[in-house]
N, C-alpha and C positions, 0 to 999 in steps of 0.2 A: 399360641394355642391353636390347634387345627380347627379349620372352619367347618361348620356343619351346614349342609344345604337345607332348604325348606323341606320338611319331612313328608308332607302330603304329596307334593310334586314328585319327590323321590320314590315314594311308594307307587304312584301311578306309572312312572317310568319303568320301574321294576316289573310290574304286571304286564305292561305293554311290550316290554322287551322279551319277557318270558312267553307271552302268547303270540307275539308276532303280528298283532293286529290291534288297532285302536278300537274297532267295534267289539272284538272279543274281550278286550280289557274292560270296555264300558259295561258289557253284559255281566262280567264277573263281579264288578264292583257296584253294579246297580246304579250307574250314572249314564249320562248321554255321551255319545262319541265326541261331540264338540267340547264337553267338559274335560275329557281325557286329553284332547289336543291342546287345550288352554293350559292345563297343568304341565304337560311336557314342555310347552313353549316357555313357561315360567322358569322351569329348571334349566333349559337351554340358555335363557337370558342370564341366569345367575352364574352358570358355568362359562359363558362366553363362547360356546361352541355348539354346532349342530349334532344332535344325537340320533336323529332319524332323517332319512331321505323320504320326502313325501311325494309319491308318484300316483298317477291315476290308477294303477293296478294295485296300490297298497303302500305299505311302509317298509323301509329296510334300514337296519342299523348302520350308521357310519362306523368308521374304524374307532373314532373316539367313543361312540355309543357302545360298541362291542366290548372295548376295553373296560369302560365304566361299568357295564352290566356284569361282566365277569368278576369285578372286584367287589361290587356291593351285593351281589347275589347271595353269597353265603351268610353275610350279616343279616340281610333281610329275612332269609329263611330261618335263621336262628331266632330272630325277634318273633316271627310268627309261631315257631314251635314253643318258645318260652311263654308266649301269651296263651296258647292253647292249653299248655300244662297248668298254668296258674288258674285259668278259668275253670278247667276240669277239677282242680283241687278245691276251688271254692264252691263248685256245684256238688261235689261228692258228699255222700252221706257217711263216709268212713273217716275215721281218724287213724292215721298210720303212725304206730308207736314203735320206736326202737328202745329195747330195754335189756338189761342184764338178764341172763337166763334164770339165775336164782331169784331175783326180785320178781320176774314174771311168773315163775312157777310157784313161789311160796307166798307172795303177797298179792300181786295184781290179778291173776286169773281167778283165784277163789272169790274175788269181789266183783267180777264182771257181770255176774247174773244180777246182782243188786243194781249195778249201774244201768243195765239194760232195762230194768223195770221202770226206771225213772226217765231215761233218755231212749225212748223206744225208736226214734228215727235216726239214731247214731250207731254205727257199727265200729267196733274197735278191732283194728288189724295189727297184730303184734308180730314183730320179727326180733328174735333175740340176737344180740351181738356183744362182743367184748370190746372191739376197737372203738375209739371215740367217733361220735356221729355229730355232725353239725346240721341241724334242720334247715339252715339258710342255703346250704349247697347240696343237700341230699333229697331223696324222695320222701323223707319222713316229715310228719307234721310236728312231732315232739320226740325228744330223746330223754330217757330216764337213765342217768349215768353218774358215776362217781367222779367228782372233779375237785380240784383244790378250791378252798373257800374264796380265795382272792382272784380266781381266774374265770369267773362267770359274770355275765352282764346282768345286774339285778333287775333291769327293765324287762328282760325276756327269760327269766329263770325263777324258780321257786325251790327253796330248800325243803326237802321232805324229811330226811334224817341225817344227822351228823354221823360220821363214821366212827362207831364205837366198837371196840374189840373186847371180848370177854370169853374166858374158857368155860366150857360146860361139858358134862358127861352124863351117863345114865346113873340113876340112884344106886343100882347094884354095883357099878364100877367104883363109885365113890366110897361105898362101904367096904368093898374088897381091898382097895388100895389105901384106905385110911389117909386120904389127902387132908392135911391140916394147915399147910403153909405153901406158898408159891414154890419154894425150893423143892417140895415133893414132886412137882411136875417134871423135874429133870430126870426122874427115875422111872417114868411111865411112858407109854406110847402116846405121842402127840400127833394128832391128825390135822391135816391141812389140805386146802384146795390148790390145784395147779396154778390157778390164776391169782391166788392170794397167798402164795408160798412164803411171803415175808411177814405175814401177820403175827406169827409167834415171836419172831425177832422183835417186832415193834412192841408187842405186849410185854415181853421180858425187859426190854429197855425201859418202858414206862414204869414197870414195877421195880426198877433199880437192880436188876439181876443180869448176869452175863447170859448171852444166848448162844454161846459157842458150842455147847454140847447138846443142842437140840437134836433129837432123833425121833423118827416116826414114819407114818405112812402118808403118801400124797395121793389124792384122788382127783379125777378129771374135773369135778365140779364141786361147789359148796354143798349142793343138795346131797350128793353121795357122801361127802364128809360128815354132814349132820346125821345122815342115816347110819353111818358106821359108828358114830358116838352113841346113838340110840341102842345099837346092838351090842354095846359093851366092848368095842374094839380099842377104845382109848379115850383121850380127852381132845375135843375139838376146839378150835378157836373160830369165832365168827361174830356176826352182828346180832345182838339179842332180839331185835324186832323181827328177824327172819325166822326165829325158832320160838316165838311167843306161844304158838299153839302147843308145841311139844312141852314147853315149860309149864303151861297151864294144866296140861294133862298129866304131868308128873313123869313124862318119858325122858326128860332131860332136866338137869338142875344147873343153874349158873354158879360158878365157884370163883371166889376171890374178886378183887375189885376190877371193874372195867377201866379201860383207858380210852381217851378220846383223841383222835388225830385231827389235823387241820384239813380234813377232807369232808365232803358232804355228798349225799345222794340227791341230785337235783333233777327236776323236770325242766327241760330247756325247750323253747319253742321259737318259731320264726316270727318276725315282726308282721308277717302277713297272715297270722293265725285268724281263721274265721270263727264264727259263733260256736260251731260244734267243737272245735279245738279248745276254745276258751272255756266252754262248758265242761269238757273233760278235765282240764287243769283245775278248775274250781272244785270239781268233784274229788280229785286227788287230794287237794288241800283239806277239804272237809272230812275225807275218810281218815287221813292221818290224825286230825284233831279228834274225831270220834273214837278211833281205835286206841290212841295213845295219850289222850288227854292233853295234846299240845306240847308234850315234852319233846324238845327238838332232838335230843339224843336218844330218847327211849331207853334209858338205862335200866336194866333189871337188877334189883337188889340181890347181891350174892348170898348164897346159902352159908358160905364160910367167909368171915371177915378176914381181910388181910392184916397181919400184925404190923 
């Protein structure tokens, strides 16, 4: 296993090599010049070589010292940058959230005013994204994303909703097309989102039907897909909790039985989450409980029972 030198002398050497002076290094670190000299001597003794030539007019790196400084310099700078970022994150009043666009638009943003009234000193900064985000290696404090149930760390994640798929359409479209069984869906326009284009296939498979003859319109986002269903353009497939408001208002009606997949919408955070981040996560959990009564799948009862 590679040997690590004593880290404080290493840091002092790095600063002295960068500044070209023991006195300037001492001033930068808030110590005495003799303390800098002692720390450099400790490192030289450990390495078994001279790193500086000490002369009356000042110091000069030896060849070993120059080589060593060049090799450790990027690593020391990376450590300093990482430390600054982490300290800034912990001092920040903002919680940086990566979330799916539909969840952000349909669920999270409408509730942020209520969050702000309770957590007045915390700002929520949202960036929407589709690709997987790992808070451990990204600039985000939390990610709200769909993941396989078995592929998340339960210590640093919380299930908000299971991935439930259910068809829904406008009341007028339901009356017009006289949909009475899942088979009837194969003869009407089926609406889907670009990023969830396989949802209809999964639902038909779950309902025990062939999905080979599915035809319909694809929209760039789930929000547009749901809107198209409201306007009577066809039957959409989606997650019931995201259209709960439209269902409650009678603008959309769920039809036939939902199916549940082995996926879940999780909030995922870093192990270094500060108090503001943990407060946001706790609020998310309480809001799901308050809104949906703690039902993990948030299944909406269908208007039409599947035979």
